[in-house]
Structures are given as structure tokens and as C-alpha cells.
C-alpha positions as CSV (number, residue, x, y, z in Angstrom):
1,X,0.0,0.0,0.0
2,X,2.8,2.4,0.9
3,X,4.7,1.6,-2.2
4,X,1.6,2.3,-4.4
5,X,0.9,5.6,-2.6
6,X,4.5,6.8,-3.2
7,X,4.4,5.8,-6.9
8,X,1.2,7.8,-7.4
9,X,2.4,11.0,-5.8
10,X,2.0,13.9,-8.2
11,X,5.2,14.9,-9.9
12,X,6.2,18.4,-10.8
13,X,9.0,17.5,-13.2
14,X,12.7,16.5,-13.5
15,X,15.6,18.3,-11.9
16,X,18.6,18.4,-14.3
17,X,22.0,20.1,-14.6
18,X,22.1,19.8,-18.3
19,X,19.9,18.9,-21.3
20,X,20.1,17.4,-24.8
21,X,20.1,20.1,-27.5
22,X,20.3,18.9,-31.2
23,X,21.4,15.5,-30.1
24,X,24.2,16.9,-28.0
25,X,24.2,17.2,-24.2
26,X,24.8,20.7,-22.9
27,X,26.2,20.8,-19.3
28,X,25.1,23.9,-17.3
29,X,26.9,23.3,-14.1
30,X,23.8,24.3,-12.1
31,X,20.3,22.9,-11.5
32,X,17.3,23.5,-13.7
33,X,13.8,22.0,-13.8
34,X,11.9,20.6,-16.8
35,X,8.2,19.7,-16.9
36,X,5.8,18.6,-19.6
37,X,2.8,19.6,-17.5
38,X,1.7,23.1,-18.1
39,X,-0.2,23.1,-14.8
40,X,3.2,22.6,-13.0
41,X,4.8,25.7,-14.7
42,X,4.2,27.9,-11.6
43,X,6.4,25.5,-9.5
44,X,9.1,25.7,-12.1
45,X,9.0,29.5,-11.9
46,X,9.3,29.3,-8.1
47,X,12.2,26.9,-8.4
48,X,14.0,29.4,-10.8
49,X,13.5,32.3,-8.4
50,X,15.1,30.3,-5.5
51,X,17.8,28.2,-7.3
52,X,18.5,29.5,-10.8
53,X,22.2,29.4,-11.4
54,X,23.0,27.7,-8.1
55,X,25.0,24.5,-7.7
56,X,23.1,23.3,-4.6
57,X,19.4,22.7,-3.6
58,X,17.8,21.9,-0.3
59,X,15.8,18.7,-0.6
60,X,13.9,16.2,1.6
61,X,13.7,12.4,1.3
62,X,10.3,11.2,2.3
63,X,10.9,7.5,2.3
64,X,13.8,5.1,3.1
65,X,14.6,4.2,-0.6
66,X,14.8,7.5,-2.5
67,X,17.3,6.1,-5.1
68,X,16.4,3.3,-7.5
69,X,18.9,1.8,-10.0
70,X,18.3,-0.3,-13.0
71,X,20.1,-1.4,-16.2
72,X,18.4,-0.2,-19.4
73,X,19.1,-0.9,-23.1
74,X,17.8,1.3,-25.8
75,X,17.7,1.1,-29.6
76,X,16.3,3.4,-32.2
77,X,12.7,2.5,-31.2
78,X,13.3,3.3,-27.6
79,X,13.7,1.2,-24.5
80,X,14.0,-2.5,-25.3
81,X,15.2,-4.2,-22.1
82,X,15.4,-3.3,-18.4
83,X,16.6,-5.0,-15.2
84,X,16.7,-3.7,-11.6
85,X,20.2,-3.7,-10.2
86,X,20.9,-6.9,-8.3
87,X,18.1,-8.8,-10.0
88,X,18.5,-11.8,-12.3
89,X,15.2,-11.2,-14.0
90,X,14.9,-8.7,-16.8
91,X,11.9,-7.4,-18.9
92,X,12.5,-7.4,-22.6
93,X,10.4,-5.9,-25.4
94,X,9.0,-8.4,-27.9
95,X,6.7,-8.1,-30.9
96,X,3.4,-8.3,-28.9
97,X,4.6,-6.5,-25.7
98,X,7.0,-7.4,-22.9
99,X,8.2,-10.7,-21.5
100,X,10.4,-11.8,-18.6
101,X,13.8,-13.2,-19.4
102,X,16.8,-14.3,-17.4
103,X,19.4,-11.5,-16.9
104,X,23.1,-12.6,-17.3
105,X,24.2,-9.5,-15.4
106,X,27.9,-8.5,-16.0
107,X,28.2,-11.5,-18.5
108,X,25.4,-10.1,-20.8
109,X,26.8,-9.2,-24.2
110,X,25.1,-5.8,-24.1
111,X,27.0,-4.8,-20.9
112,X,30.4,-5.3,-22.5
113,X,32.3,-2.1,-23.4
114,X,33.4,-1.5,-27.0
115,X,36.7,0.1,-28.0
116,X,35.5,3.6,-27.0
117,X,34.4,2.4,-23.5
118,X,30.7,2.4,-24.2
119,X,28.2,-0.4,-23.9
120,X,24.6,-0.8,-25.1
121,X,23.1,-1.5,-21.6
122,X,23.8,1.1,-19.0
123,X,23.0,1.7,-15.3
124,X,20.5,4.5,-14.7
125,X,19.6,6.0,-11.3
126,X,16.3,7.7,-10.4
127,X,16.2,9.9,-7.3
128,X,12.9,11.1,-5.9
129,X,12.6,13.9,-3.4
130,X,10.7,17.0,-2.2
131,X,12.0,20.5,-2.4
132,X,10.1,21.9,0.6
133,X,10.7,25.6,-0.4
134,X,8.9,24.9,-3.6
135,X,6.3,22.3,-2.6
136,X,5.6,19.9,0.2
137,X,3.1,17.7,-1.6
138,X,4.5,17.3,-5.1
139,X,7.7,15.5,-5.8
140,X,10.7,16.0,-8.1
141,X,12.6,13.3,-10.0
142,X,16.2,13.3,-11.2
143,X,17.5,10.9,-13.8
144,X,21.2,10.1,-13.2
145,X,23.3,8.6,-15.9
146,X,26.8,9.5,-14.4
147,X,28.2,6.4,-12.7
148,X,30.3,8.5,-10.2
149,X,27.2,10.4,-9.2
150,X,25.1,7.2,-8.7
151,X,27.9,5.6,-6.7
152,X,28.3,8.6,-4.4
153,X,24.6,8.8,-3.6
154,X,24.2,5.0,-3.3
155,X,27.3,4.8,-1.0
156,X,26.0,7.6,1.2
157,X,22.6,6.1,1.6
158,X,24.1,2.7,2.4
159,X,26.4,4.3,5.0
160,X,23.5,5.9,6.8
161,X,21.5,2.7,6.8
162,X,24.6,0.7,8.1
163,X,24.7,3.2,11.0
164,X,21.1,2.6,11.8
165,X,20.0,6.0,10.7
166,X,16.7,6.8,8.9
167,X,17.1,8.2,5.4
168,X,14.1,10.4,5.8
169,X,15.0,14.0,6.4
170,X,16.5,17.2,5.0
171,X,19.6,17.3,2.8
172,X,21.6,19.5,0.6
173,X,22.2,18.1,-2.9
174,X,25.1,19.8,-4.7
175,X,27.3,19.7,-7.8
176,X,31.0,19.7,-7.8
177,X,33.4,19.7,-10.7
178,X,36.1,16.9,-10.8
179,X,38.6,15.8,-13.4
180,X,37.9,12.4,-14.9
181,X,39.5,10.3,-17.7
182,X,37.9,8.0,-20.2
183,X,39.2,4.6,-21.5
184,X,41.1,6.5,-24.2
185,X,42.9,8.6,-21.7
186,X,41.1,11.8,-22.6
187,X,40.5,14.1,-19.6
188,X,37.3,15.9,-18.9
189,X,36.1,18.3,-16.1
190,X,32.8,16.8,-15.2
191,X,30.1,17.8,-12.8
192,X,29.1,15.1,-10.3
193,X,26.4,15.0,-7.6
194,X,27.2,14.8,-3.9
195,X,25.1,15.2,-0.7
196,X,25.2,15.9,3.0
197,X,22.6,15.9,5.7
198,X,21.3,19.1,7.2
199,X,20.5,17.6,10.6
200,X,24.1,17.9,11.9
201,X,24.3,21.4,10.5
202,X,21.2,22.4,12.4
203,X,22.5,20.9,15.6
204,X,25.8,22.6,15.2
205,X,24.2,26.0,14.6
206,X,22.0,25.6,17.7
207,X,25.0,24.6,19.8
208,X,27.1,27.6,18.5
209,X,24.2,29.9,19.3
210,X,23.8,28.6,22.9
211,X,27.6,28.7,23.5
212,X,28.0,32.3,22.2
213,X,25.8,33.7,24.9
214,X,28.2,32.7,27.7
215,X,31.5,32.8,25.9
216,X,32.4,36.6,25.7
217,X,34.1,36.7,29.1
218,X,36.0,33.5,28.4
219,X,37.2,34.9,25.1
220,X,38.8,37.9,26.8
221,X,41.0,35.6,28.8
222,X,42.2,33.5,25.8
223,X,44.9,34.1,23.3
224,X,43.1,33.0,20.1
225,X,46.2,32.8,17.9
226,X,47.4,29.2,17.5
227,X,51.0,28.2,17.7
228,X,52.9,28.1,14.4
229,X,53.3,24.7,12.8
230,X,55.5,23.6,9.9
231,X,53.7,24.4,6.7
232,X,53.5,22.1,3.7
233,X,52.6,23.2,0.2
234,X,49.0,22.7,-0.7
235,X,48.3,20.5,-3.6
236,X,45.3,19.0,-5.4
237,X,45.0,15.3,-5.7
238,X,43.1,14.7,-9.0
239,X,42.7,11.0,-8.4
240,X,40.1,10.7,-5.7
241,X,39.3,7.0,-6.0
242,X,41.8,5.9,-3.3
243,X,41.7,8.8,-0.9
244,X,42.2,8.2,2.8
245,X,39.4,10.3,4.2
246,X,40.9,10.6,7.7
247,X,40.5,14.3,8.8
248,X,38.8,15.1,5.5
249,X,36.1,17.8,5.3
250,X,33.8,19.2,2.6
251,X,33.6,23.0,2.3
252,X,30.1,24.4,2.6
253,X,30.9,28.1,2.5
254,X,33.5,30.8,3.4
255,X,32.9,34.0,5.3
256,X,34.6,36.5,7.8
257,X,33.8,36.7,11.5
258,X,34.8,39.0,14.3
259,X,36.2,37.2,17.3
260,X,37.4,38.7,20.6
261,X,41.2,38.3,20.9
262,X,42.8,39.7,24.1
263,X,39.8,41.9,24.7
264,X,39.8,43.3,21.1
265,X,37.8,42.2,18.1
266,X,39.7,40.7,15.2
267,X,38.3,39.7,11.9
268,X,39.1,36.1,10.9
269,X,38.5,34.3,7.6
270,X,36.3,31.3,8.3
271,X,35.3,28.2,6.5
272,X,32.1,26.1,7.3
273,X,33.0,22.5,6.8
274,X,31.2,19.1,7.1
275,X,33.2,16.1,8.1
276,X,32.6,12.6,6.8
277,X,29.9,12.1,9.5
278,X,28.1,15.3,8.4
279,X,29.1,17.1,11.6
280,X,29.4,20.8,10.6
281,X,32.0,23.1,12.1
282,X,33.2,26.7,11.7
283,X,37.0,26.7,11.4
284,X,39.3,29.7,11.2
285,X,41.8,29.6,8.3
286,X,45.5,30.6,8.5
287,X,46.4,33.6,6.3
288,X,48.6,31.5,3.9
289,X,45.6,29.4,2.9
290,X,43.0,32.2,2.5
291,X,43.6,33.2,-1.1
292,X,43.4,29.7,-2.5
293,X,40.4,28.7,-0.4
294,X,38.5,31.8,-1.2
295,X,38.5,30.7,-4.9
296,X,36.9,27.4,-4.0
297,X,33.2,26.6,-4.0
298,X,30.8,24.3,-2.1
299,X,32.0,20.7,-2.5
300,X,35.7,21.3,-2.2
301,X,37.3,18.5,-0.2
302,X,40.3,19.3,2.1
303,X,42.3,17.5,4.8
304,X,42.6,19.6,7.9
305,X,44.8,19.5,11.0
306,X,42.6,21.4,13.6
307,X,43.7,23.0,16.8
308,X,41.3,24.2,19.5
309,X,42.2,27.5,21.0
310,X,39.6,28.7,23.5
311,X,36.3,27.9,21.9
312,X,37.5,28.5,18.4
313,X,38.8,25.8,15.9
314,X,41.8,26.8,13.8
315,X,43.1,25.0,10.7
316,X,46.8,25.0,11.3
317,X,47.4,22.8,8.2
318,X,45.3,22.5,5.1
319,X,45.7,20.2,2.1
320,X,43.4,20.3,-0.9
321,X,42.1,16.9,-2.0
322,X,39.6,18.0,-4.6
323,X,38.7,21.5,-5.7
324,X,35.4,22.9,-6.9
325,X,36.3,26.2,-8.4
326,X,34.0,29.2,-8.1
327,X,32.5,30.3,-11.4
328,X,33.7,33.8,-12.3
329,X,31.3,35.9,-14.5
330,X,32.8,37.1,-17.7
């Protein structure tokens, strides 16, 4: 009953970050919404007002399985075969309709890559979610064809479930640009999806608000400048498949903040980061890292050595693992 109810929820349209124009895919690097229902156009306009040109959207998962994955094969007439991931039963189009057939999985001839690294049968992901700021009773769909994006979302959901957490809740879905190579060795800067939970961010914000009311007197007693440590050159690791994620953080935003230092206010350059457990922290950045970090956008991955001084966290060492560069208007 629950499954039927979810399937029949009214759909506004599809969230995309590119579209096919004249048989070529145009990548925008930001989210758009497409709908074929003229009655849903007002929701599209509302989405554009809130998110047009942005690389992140605030979403809500309303059930425990928001991501479905299946293998699909097309030909000139359209879809001809489909099989849910992990199943050994596929549905194939025949002359008079559809019929069930056994799926050979990775051994299927249509899943074998040709000399250009392409195959006829590909894995497709479908993500369903709400965007509460647009509508709380109509859902959005996202068709995902990039395997890196599917894997990132799938791994994230599996991690939450393995920790006994509910998937239902509020998240930020965002794009980040990474360097990838194809089977021919050609390099591309592709946009991939990533996600983090807003729950920890909300908890962190509340904790910071509560602490700030009683911290002014303590700040006057503290020297908020961390001891110097040996600096290493920052570098970007373009190969992210085998990263050790110890002490790794995802950049959410950068900003400046006035902090009491020896009884006087001093302006610090700050970064808001989420760790690998979605715990969000505000961290002061050393001057030598400010210029490079200020050019980075949401989704940048860094490794930090953090030192607590008073009630402030300082990044005394910063290493760039993966950069998401800010777009600069021409």
C-alpha cells in the first residue's frame, strides 16, 4: 500500500544540470527543472526564483529508498530491455509487448564495453525527493546517468543505513566539478552529484548559538592565535578514488567573522565544513591558505589539522584533496 501511494504522488518535473540540444548534451553546471505539464509551470518558476544558477538545492527524502537503480538498453525504437540492479530477472520488449527473461548480469553481451568504452546496456539512477521551499506535496525526479554520481549517492545512503539512521530527512544536494579520464585517456572536467545531511548542521548551529551567549568573558582571557606549525605546500589530488578520508572535510561556504582576541575584536577568515559524518563546524583559516580557499566553492574537499584555542577551531594545516572552483562571471 505504501509503495503504491508513493508511486502515485503527483510529480512536478525533472531536476537536471544539463539537457540534450540537437542530439548533444549541454552541461550547465547548475540545476534546472523541466516539466511537460503546463499546470506545473508555476512550480518551475518558483524553483527558478530560488535556485536559478545555483549549484546546490535543499531537498527532503520522504521514504527510506529514494534512489532506484536499473540497467536499461535502448535502440532506435526506444527502451527494449530493463533489469533492476541486483536482479537476475529482466523485462524485454517483444513483438506483442513485454516478456520476462533471465538476466546474465555482467556477463550479458550488451554490458560489454566497446573500443570507445561504451556499452549498449547502462545503469540508470532515479532519485525522488521533495523541495520543501517549492512544494511539500509534489515530488521531483532526477534521472542520473553518471556512474560516479550514482555511486556517491548510493554509498552515502548505504552508509546511513549501516549506522542505523533513517534516510528520511533534509539534505543539501550539490554539484562539484572533478577531473575524470575515459578509456582512451582523454581528460574531462565533469560535474558530479554529492550530498550531505542538514541535521548535523542544524544541531551545530544551535550549539554555537547557545555557547555564544556565555563565551564573551572567556574569550577575553584567551589568546586566540594558534601556535605556528610547519607548513606544507597545498596540492590538489586529482585521483580521488583511493583517498584516505581521515581528517577530510567538505567545504560548505567561506565568510569572515569578528572574534574577541585579548579583549579586542579581530576579523578572521572562516570556513564552514562538514566532516565525513556530516558534523558541521566553523573553522578559522590561517592567512597563507586564505587566497586559495576563497577561490573554492561548495563541494571542495580538504584535509585539515585542527587545533582548538579557547572555543575556536583553527586549521593549522590545510591540504586540498579535490577542488570545486567558483564560477567567475565574464
